[in-house]
Backbone atoms as SQL, in Angstrom:
CREATE TABLE atoms (id INTEGER PRIMARY KEY, chain TEXT, resi INTEGER, resn TEXT, atom TEXT, x REAL, y REAL, z REAL);
INSERT INTO atoms VALUES
  (1, 'A', 1, 'UNK', 'N', 0.634, -1.345, 0.024),
  (2, 'A', 1, 'UNK', 'CA', -0.054, -0.093, 0.099),
  (3, 'A', 1, 'UNK', 'C', 0.837, 0.951, 0.170),
  (4, 'A', 2, 'UNK', 'N', 1.048, 2.329, -1.047),
  (5, 'A', 2, 'UNK', 'CA', 1.374, 3.565, -0.811),
  (6, 'A', 2, 'UNK', 'C', 1.452, 4.612, 0.046),
  (7, 'A', 3, 'UNK', 'N', 1.839, 5.314, 0.219),
  (8, 'A', 3, 'UNK', 'CA', 2.018, 6.320, 1.292),
  (9, 'A', 3, 'UNK', 'C', 0.253, 6.936, 1.080),
  (10, 'A', 4, 'UNK', 'N', -0.105, 7.418, 0.019),
  (11, 'A', 4, 'UNK', 'CA', -1.267, 8.116, -0.406),
  (12, 'A', 4, 'UNK', 'C', -2.366, 7.772, 0.142),
  (13, 'A', 5, 'UNK', 'N', -2.505, 6.367, -0.370),
  (14, 'A', 5, 'UNK', 'CA', -3.484, 4.996, 0.100),
  (15, 'A', 5, 'UNK', 'C', -3.190, 5.028, 1.650),
  (16, 'A', 6, 'UNK', 'N', -2.538, 4.609, 2.430),
  (17, 'A', 6, 'UNK', 'CA', -2.445, 4.465, 3.924),
  (18, 'A', 6, 'UNK', 'C', -2.823, 5.604, 4.382),
  (19, 'A', 7, 'UNK', 'N', -2.741, 6.802, 3.877),
  (20, 'A', 7, 'UNK', 'CA', -3.113, 8.254, 4.619),
  (21, 'A', 7, 'UNK', 'C', -4.562, 8.373, 4.461),
  (22, 'A', 8, 'UNK', 'N', -5.089, 7.481, 3.413),
  (23, 'A', 8, 'UNK', 'CA', -6.591, 7.955, 3.000),
  (24, 'A', 8, 'UNK', 'C', -7.386, 6.705, 4.148),
  (25, 'A', 9, 'UNK', 'N', -6.712, 5.842, 4.052),
  (26, 'A', 9, 'UNK', 'CA', -7.095, 4.445, 4.881),
  (27, 'A', 9, 'UNK', 'C', -7.321, 5.327, 6.400),
  (28, 'A', 10, 'UNK', 'N', -6.270, 5.744, 6.661),
  (29, 'A', 10, 'UNK', 'CA', -6.769, 6.800, 8.360),
  (30, 'A', 10, 'UNK', 'C', -7.360, 7.840, 8.378),
  (31, 'A', 11, 'UNK', 'N', -7.277, 8.515, 7.627),
  (32, 'A', 11, 'UNK', 'CA', -8.480, 9.736, 7.705),
  (33, 'A', 11, 'UNK', 'C', -10.102, 9.256, 7.610),
  (34, 'A', 12, 'UNK', 'N', -10.247, 8.076, 6.436),
  (35, 'A', 12, 'UNK', 'CA', -11.766, 7.296, 6.559),
  (36, 'A', 12, 'UNK', 'C', -11.905, 6.661, 8.166),
  (37, 'A', 13, 'UNK', 'N', -11.066, 5.774, 8.503),
  (38, 'A', 13, 'UNK', 'CA', -11.386, 5.226, 9.873),
  (39, 'A', 13, 'UNK', 'C', -11.534, 6.818, 10.865),
  (40, 'A', 14, 'UNK', 'N', -11.076, 7.901, 10.348),
  (41, 'A', 14, 'UNK', 'CA', -10.891, 8.841, 11.667),
  (42, 'A', 14, 'UNK', 'C', -12.350, 9.736, 11.320),
  (43, 'A', 15, 'UNK', 'N', -12.580, 9.425, 10.460),
  (44, 'A', 15, 'UNK', 'CA', -14.260, 10.005, 10.028),
  (45, 'A', 15, 'UNK', 'C', -15.055, 9.559, 10.221),
  (46, 'A', 16, 'UNK', 'N', -15.184, 7.563, 10.398),
  (47, 'A', 16, 'UNK', 'CA', -15.906, 6.921, 11.019),
  (48, 'A', 16, 'UNK', 'C', -16.250, 7.120, 12.343),
  (49, 'A', 17, 'UNK', 'N', -14.996, 6.965, 13.310),
  (50, 'A', 17, 'UNK', 'CA', -14.586, 6.930, 14.767),
  (51, 'A', 17, 'UNK', 'C', -15.716, 8.350, 15.094),
  (52, 'A', 18, 'UNK', 'N', -15.664, 9.277, 14.401),
  (53, 'A', 18, 'UNK', 'CA', -16.185, 11.094, 14.391),
  (54, 'A', 18, 'UNK', 'C', -17.867, 10.825, 14.336),
  (55, 'A', 19, 'UNK', 'N', -18.380, 9.635, 13.069),
  (56, 'A', 19, 'UNK', 'CA', -19.563, 9.270, 13.264),
  (57, 'A', 19, 'UNK', 'C', -20.370, 8.299, 14.161),
  (58, 'A', 20, 'UNK', 'N', -19.048, 7.509, 14.476),
  (59, 'A', 20, 'UNK', 'CA', -19.555, 6.846, 15.795),
  (60, 'A', 20, 'UNK', 'C', -19.713, 7.651, 17.339),
  (61, 'A', 21, 'UNK', 'N', -19.245, 8.155, 16.870),
  (62, 'A', 21, 'UNK', 'CA', -18.805, 9.345, 18.454),
  (63, 'A', 21, 'UNK', 'C', -20.341, 9.985, 18.295),
  (64, 'A', 22, 'UNK', 'N', -20.302, 11.149, 17.444),
  (65, 'A', 22, 'UNK', 'CA', -21.483, 11.379, 17.765),
  (66, 'A', 22, 'UNK', 'C', -22.261, 10.929, 18.262),
  (67, 'A', 23, 'UNK', 'N', -22.847, 9.576, 17.435),
  (68, 'A', 23, 'UNK', 'CA', -24.014, 8.637, 17.725),
  (69, 'A', 23, 'UNK', 'C', -24.176, 8.359, 18.702),
  (70, 'A', 24, 'UNK', 'N', -22.789, 7.939, 19.784),
  (71, 'A', 24, 'UNK', 'CA', -23.190, 7.598, 21.017),
  (72, 'A', 24, 'UNK', 'C', -23.206, 8.684, 22.323),
  (73, 'A', 25, 'UNK', 'N', -23.056, 10.046, 21.208),
  (74, 'A', 25, 'UNK', 'CA', -22.767, 11.274, 22.008),
  (75, 'A', 25, 'UNK', 'C', -24.476, 12.020, 21.970),
  (76, 'A', 26, 'UNK', 'N', -25.088, 11.416, 20.916),
  (77, 'A', 26, 'UNK', 'CA', -27.046, 11.988, 20.559),
  (78, 'A', 26, 'UNK', 'C', -26.105, 13.428, 20.249),
  (79, 'A', 27, 'UNK', 'N', -25.312, 13.885, 19.727),
  (80, 'A', 27, 'UNK', 'CA', -24.768, 15.140, 18.762),
  (81, 'A', 27, 'UNK', 'C', -24.651, 14.576, 16.913),
  (82, 'A', 28, 'UNK', 'N', -24.988, 16.382, 16.695),
  (83, 'A', 28, 'UNK', 'CA', -24.688, 15.959, 15.701),
  (84, 'A', 28, 'UNK', 'C', -23.041, 16.273, 14.883),
  (85, 'A', 29, 'UNK', 'N', -22.686, 16.280, 13.412),
  (86, 'A', 29, 'UNK', 'CA', -21.485, 16.664, 13.634),
  (87, 'A', 29, 'UNK', 'C', -21.267, 18.010, 13.960),
  (88, 'A', 30, 'UNK', 'N', -21.795, 19.169, 13.838),
  (89, 'A', 30, 'UNK', 'CA', -21.550, 20.625, 14.350),
  (90, 'A', 30, 'UNK', 'C', -20.877, 20.201, 15.627),
  (91, 'A', 31, 'UNK', 'N', -21.937, 19.917, 16.159),
  (92, 'A', 31, 'UNK', 'CA', -21.856, 20.238, 18.023),
  (93, 'A', 31, 'UNK', 'C', -20.219, 19.460, 18.532),
  (94, 'A', 32, 'UNK', 'N', -20.216, 18.370, 17.894),
  (95, 'A', 32, 'UNK', 'CA', -19.247, 17.690, 18.197),
  (96, 'A', 32, 'UNK', 'C', -17.734, 18.408, 17.643),
  (97, 'A', 33, 'UNK', 'N', -17.814, 19.049, 16.485),
  (98, 'A', 33, 'UNK', 'CA', -16.707, 19.590, 15.818),
  (99, 'A', 33, 'UNK', 'C', -16.771, 21.111, 16.647),
  (100, 'A', 34, 'UNK', 'N', -17.331, 21.279, 17.613),
  (101, 'A', 34, 'UNK', 'CA', -17.650, 22.940, 18.343),
  (102, 'A', 34, 'UNK', 'C', -16.929, 22.256, 19.523),
  (103, 'A', 35, 'UNK', 'N', -16.749, 21.171, 19.734),
  (104, 'A', 35, 'UNK', 'CA', -16.315, 20.470, 21.104),
  (105, 'A', 35, 'UNK', 'C', -14.335, 20.111, 20.670),
  (106, 'A', 36, 'UNK', 'N', -14.216, 19.499, 19.634),
  (107, 'A', 36, 'UNK', 'CA', -12.796, 18.735, 19.132),
  (108, 'A', 36, 'UNK', 'C', -12.315, 19.692, 18.142),
  (109, 'A', 37, 'UNK', 'N', -11.234, 19.632, 19.331),
  (110, 'A', 37, 'UNK', 'CA', -9.828, 20.959, 18.120),
  (111, 'A', 37, 'UNK', 'C', -9.688, 20.119, 16.854),
  (112, 'A', 38, 'UNK', 'N', -9.354, 18.981, 17.519),
  (113, 'A', 38, 'UNK', 'CA', -8.553, 18.051, 16.193),
  (114, 'A', 38, 'UNK', 'C', -8.748, 16.120, 16.594),
  (115, 'A', 39, 'UNK', 'N', -8.978, 15.451, 15.679),
  (116, 'A', 39, 'UNK', 'CA', -8.004, 13.909, 16.341),
  (117, 'A', 39, 'UNK', 'C', -7.166, 13.527, 15.040),
  (118, 'A', 40, 'UNK', 'N', -6.513, 11.938, 15.800),
  (119, 'A', 40, 'UNK', 'CA', -5.237, 11.987, 14.863),
  (120, 'A', 40, 'UNK', 'C', -5.051, 10.875, 15.065),
  (121, 'A', 41, 'UNK', 'N', -4.619, 9.913, 14.080),
  (122, 'A', 41, 'UNK', 'CA', -4.632, 8.215, 13.976),
  (123, 'A', 41, 'UNK', 'C', -3.365, 8.107, 13.540),
  (124, 'A', 42, 'UNK', 'N', -2.241, 7.768, 14.964),
  (125, 'A', 42, 'UNK', 'CA', -1.096, 7.276, 14.731),
  (126, 'A', 42, 'UNK', 'C', -0.257, 6.272, 14.969),
  (127, 'A', 43, 'UNK', 'N', -0.012, 5.281, 13.983),
  (128, 'A', 43, 'UNK', 'CA', -0.047, 3.555, 14.704),
  (129, 'A', 43, 'UNK', 'C', -1.200, 3.158, 15.061),
  (130, 'A', 44, 'UNK', 'N', -1.923, 3.888, 14.872),
  (131, 'A', 44, 'UNK', 'CA', -3.288, 2.584, 15.319),
  (132, 'A', 44, 'UNK', 'C', -3.649, 3.246, 17.149),
  (133, 'A', 45, 'UNK', 'N', -2.912, 4.491, 17.525),
  (134, 'A', 45, 'UNK', 'CA', -3.409, 5.423, 18.859),
  (135, 'A', 45, 'UNK', 'C', -4.134, 6.770, 18.069),
  (136, 'A', 46, 'UNK', 'N', -5.438, 6.601, 19.135),
  (137, 'A', 46, 'UNK', 'CA', -6.066, 8.208, 18.121),
  (138, 'A', 46, 'UNK', 'C', -6.056, 8.924, 19.345),
  (139, 'A', 47, 'UNK', 'N', -5.559, 10.144, 19.232),
  (140, 'A', 47, 'UNK', 'CA', -5.873, 11.257, 20.138),
  (141, 'A', 47, 'UNK', 'C', -6.832, 12.486, 19.776),
  (142, 'A', 48, 'UNK', 'N', -7.324, 12.145, 20.909),
  (143, 'A', 48, 'UNK', 'CA', -8.192, 14.049, 20.458),
  (144, 'A', 48, 'UNK', 'C', -8.125, 14.727, 21.152),
  (145, 'A', 49, 'UNK', 'N', -8.071, 16.141, 20.659),
  (146, 'A', 49, 'UNK', 'CA', -7.727, 17.164, 21.206),
  (147, 'A', 49, 'UNK', 'C', -8.989, 18.214, 21.566),
  (148, 'A', 50, 'UNK', 'N', -9.459, 18.354, 22.555),
  (149, 'A', 50, 'UNK', 'CA', -10.335, 19.216, 23.268),
  (150, 'A', 50, 'UNK', 'C', -10.313, 20.242, 22.728),
  (151, 'A', 51, 'UNK', 'N', -11.167, 21.289, 22.861),
  (152, 'A', 51, 'UNK', 'CA', -10.843, 22.683, 22.860),
  (153, 'A', 51, 'UNK', 'C', -11.227, 23.104, 24.358),
  (154, 'A', 52, 'UNK', 'N', -12.046, 22.255, 24.972),
  (155, 'A', 52, 'UNK', 'CA', -11.852, 22.913, 26.601),
  (156, 'A', 52, 'UNK', 'C', -12.271, 21.074, 27.212),
  (157, 'A', 53, 'UNK', 'N', -11.972, 21.382, 28.387),
  (158, 'A', 53, 'UNK', 'CA', -11.943, 20.140, 29.101),
  (159, 'A', 53, 'UNK', 'C', -12.927, 19.225, 28.634),
  (160, 'A', 54, 'UNK', 'N', -12.450, 17.570, 28.554),
  (161, 'A', 54, 'UNK', 'CA', -14.242, 17.140, 28.126),
  (162, 'A', 54, 'UNK', 'C', -14.416, 15.865, 29.392),
  (163, 'A', 55, 'UNK', 'N', -15.263, 15.437, 29.231),
  (164, 'A', 55, 'UNK', 'CA', -16.034, 14.671, 30.003),
  (165, 'A', 55, 'UNK', 'C', -15.753, 13.251, 30.318),
  (166, 'A', 56, 'UNK', 'N', -15.791, 12.271, 31.486),
  (167, 'A', 56, 'UNK', 'CA', -15.658, 10.830, 31.251),
  (168, 'A', 56, 'UNK', 'C', -16.384, 10.480, 30.160),
  (169, 'A', 57, 'UNK', 'N', -17.811, 10.518, 29.838),
  (170, 'A', 57, 'UNK', 'CA', -18.444, 10.221, 28.967),
  (171, 'A', 57, 'UNK', 'C', -17.877, 10.223, 27.703),
  (172, 'A', 58, 'UNK', 'N', -17.570, 11.862, 27.391),
  (173, 'A', 58, 'UNK', 'CA', -17.071, 11.739, 25.889),
  (174, 'A', 58, 'UNK', 'C', -15.985, 11.093, 25.492),
  (175, 'A', 59, 'UNK', 'N', -15.252, 10.734, 27.031),
  (176, 'A', 59, 'UNK', 'CA', -13.971, 9.933, 26.623),
  (177, 'A', 59, 'UNK', 'C', -13.991, 8.726, 26.353),
  (178, 'A', 60, 'UNK', 'N', -15.048, 7.770, 26.776),
  (179, 'A', 60, 'UNK', 'CA', -15.663, 6.364, 26.512),
  (180, 'A', 60, 'UNK', 'C', -16.207, 6.586, 25.401),
  (181, 'A', 61, 'UNK', 'N', -16.726, 7.742, 24.729),
  (182, 'A', 61, 'UNK', 'CA', -17.371, 7.667, 23.695),
  (183, 'A', 61, 'UNK', 'C', -16.466, 7.349, 22.527),
  (184, 'A', 62, 'UNK', 'N', -15.674, 7.954, 22.612),
  (185, 'A', 62, 'UNK', 'CA', -14.106, 8.394, 21.853),
  (186, 'A', 62, 'UNK', 'C', -13.727, 6.625, 21.620),
  (187, 'A', 63, 'UNK', 'N', -13.391, 6.139, 23.070),
  (188, 'A', 63, 'UNK', 'CA', -12.977, 4.637, 23.209),
  (189, 'A', 63, 'UNK', 'C', -13.616, 3.574, 22.370),
  (190, 'A', 64, 'UNK', 'N', -15.091, 3.672, 22.911),
  (191, 'A', 64, 'UNK', 'CA', -15.720, 2.732, 22.178),
  (192, 'A', 64, 'UNK', 'C', -15.491, 2.994, 20.135),
  (193, 'A', 65, 'UNK', 'N', -15.816, 3.938, 20.070),
  (194, 'A', 65, 'UNK', 'CA', -15.522, 4.744, 18.633),
  (195, 'A', 65, 'UNK', 'C', -14.585, 3.774, 18.379),
  (196, 'A', 66, 'UNK', 'N', -13.672, 4.314, 18.734),
  (197, 'A', 66, 'UNK', 'CA', -11.949, 3.318, 18.521),
  (198, 'A', 66, 'UNK', 'C', -12.422, 2.048, 18.387),
  (199, 'A', 67, 'UNK', 'N', -12.402, 1.050, 19.112),
  (200, 'A', 67, 'UNK', 'CA', -13.273, 0.070, 19.414),
  (201, 'A', 67, 'UNK', 'C', -13.627, -0.562, 18.017),
  (202, 'A', 68, 'UNK', 'N', -15.105, -0.208, 17.654),
  (203, 'A', 68, 'UNK', 'CA', -15.441, -0.576, 16.564),
  (204, 'A', 68, 'UNK', 'C', -14.822, -0.275, 15.149),
  (205, 'A', 69, 'UNK', 'N', -13.858, 0.669, 15.108),
  (206, 'A', 69, 'UNK', 'CA', -13.081, 1.097, 14.120),
  (207, 'A', 69, 'UNK', 'C', -11.668, 0.129, 14.074),
  (208, 'A', 70, 'UNK', 'N', -12.076, -0.631, 15.164),
  (209, 'A', 70, 'UNK', 'CA', -10.652, -2.473, 15.071),
  (210, 'A', 70, 'UNK', 'C', -9.504, -1.660, 16.004),
  (211, 'A', 71, 'UNK', 'N', -9.694, -0.996, 16.561),
  (212, 'A', 71, 'UNK', 'CA', -8.383, -0.805, 17.204),
  (213, 'A', 71, 'UNK', 'C', -9.037, -0.818, 18.720),
  (214, 'A', 72, 'UNK', 'N', -7.706, -0.814, 19.463),
  (215, 'A', 72, 'UNK', 'CA', -7.583, -1.480, 21.440),
  (216, 'A', 72, 'UNK', 'C', -8.233, -0.004, 22.022),
  (217, 'A', 73, 'UNK', 'N', -9.938, -0.329, 22.563),
  (218, 'A', 73, 'UNK', 'CA', -10.136, 0.925, 23.370),
  (219, 'A', 73, 'UNK', 'C', -9.547, 2.158, 24.010),
  (220, 'A', 74, 'UNK', 'N', -8.296, 1.235, 24.650),
  (221, 'A', 74, 'UNK', 'CA', -6.882, 2.210, 25.721),
  (222, 'A', 74, 'UNK', 'C', -5.965, 2.648, 25.043),
  (223, 'A', 75, 'UNK', 'N', -6.592, 2.641, 23.258),
  (224, 'A', 75, 'UNK', 'CA', -5.075, 3.413, 22.630),
  (225, 'A', 75, 'UNK', 'C', -6.052, 4.535, 22.369),
  (226, 'A', 76, 'UNK', 'N', -6.669, 5.231, 23.294),
  (227, 'A', 76, 'UNK', 'CA', -7.193, 6.138, 22.806),
  (228, 'A', 76, 'UNK', 'C', -6.436, 7.500, 24.120),
  (229, 'A', 77, 'UNK', 'N', -6.236, 8.164, 23.486),
  (230, 'A', 77, 'UNK', 'CA', -5.580, 9.744, 24.538),
  (231, 'A', 77, 'UNK', 'C', -6.567, 11.132, 24.299),
  (232, 'A', 78, 'UNK', 'N', -6.635, 11.732, 25.131),
  (233, 'A', 78, 'UNK', 'CA', -6.959, 13.034, 25.196),
  (234, 'A', 78, 'UNK', 'C', -6.505, 13.769, 26.032),
  (235, 'A', 79, 'UNK', 'N', -6.434, 14.976, 25.204),
  (236, 'A', 79, 'UNK', 'CA', -5.298, 16.560, 25.709),
  (237, 'A', 79, 'UNK', 'C', -6.963, 17.162, 25.432),
  (238, 'A', 80, 'UNK', 'N', -6.535, 18.662, 26.068),
  (239, 'A', 80, 'UNK', 'CA', -6.910, 19.528, 26.191),
  (240, 'A', 80, 'UNK', 'C', -6.499, 20.444, 25.555),
  (241, 'A', 81, 'UNK', 'N', -6.690, 21.489, 24.412),
  (242, 'A', 81, 'UNK', 'CA', -6.106, 22.834, 23.549),
  (243, 'A', 81, 'UNK', 'C', -5.496, 23.585, 24.520),
  (244, 'A', 82, 'UNK', 'N', -4.375, 23.950, 24.525),
  (245, 'A', 82, 'UNK', 'CA', -3.836, 24.791, 25.683),
  (246, 'A', 82, 'UNK', 'C', -3.300, 26.252, 24.821);
């Protein structure tokens, strides 16, 4: 798989995780985008950077979403934009 195809696969996986997290949290995409500054998938670890501190329920939602994307739920990191 070439670099461009690998990156596209990661982008699609991040988009899928985002949609799943929206569903779990009962938020539409605009609402969740207002809370989340960015997401990153690096070597199977999901990093979610929040605009402000997040709740435990929000962290769990992303862990479940990441698991539904085929990764271990413990491979999620949450950071707050500083």
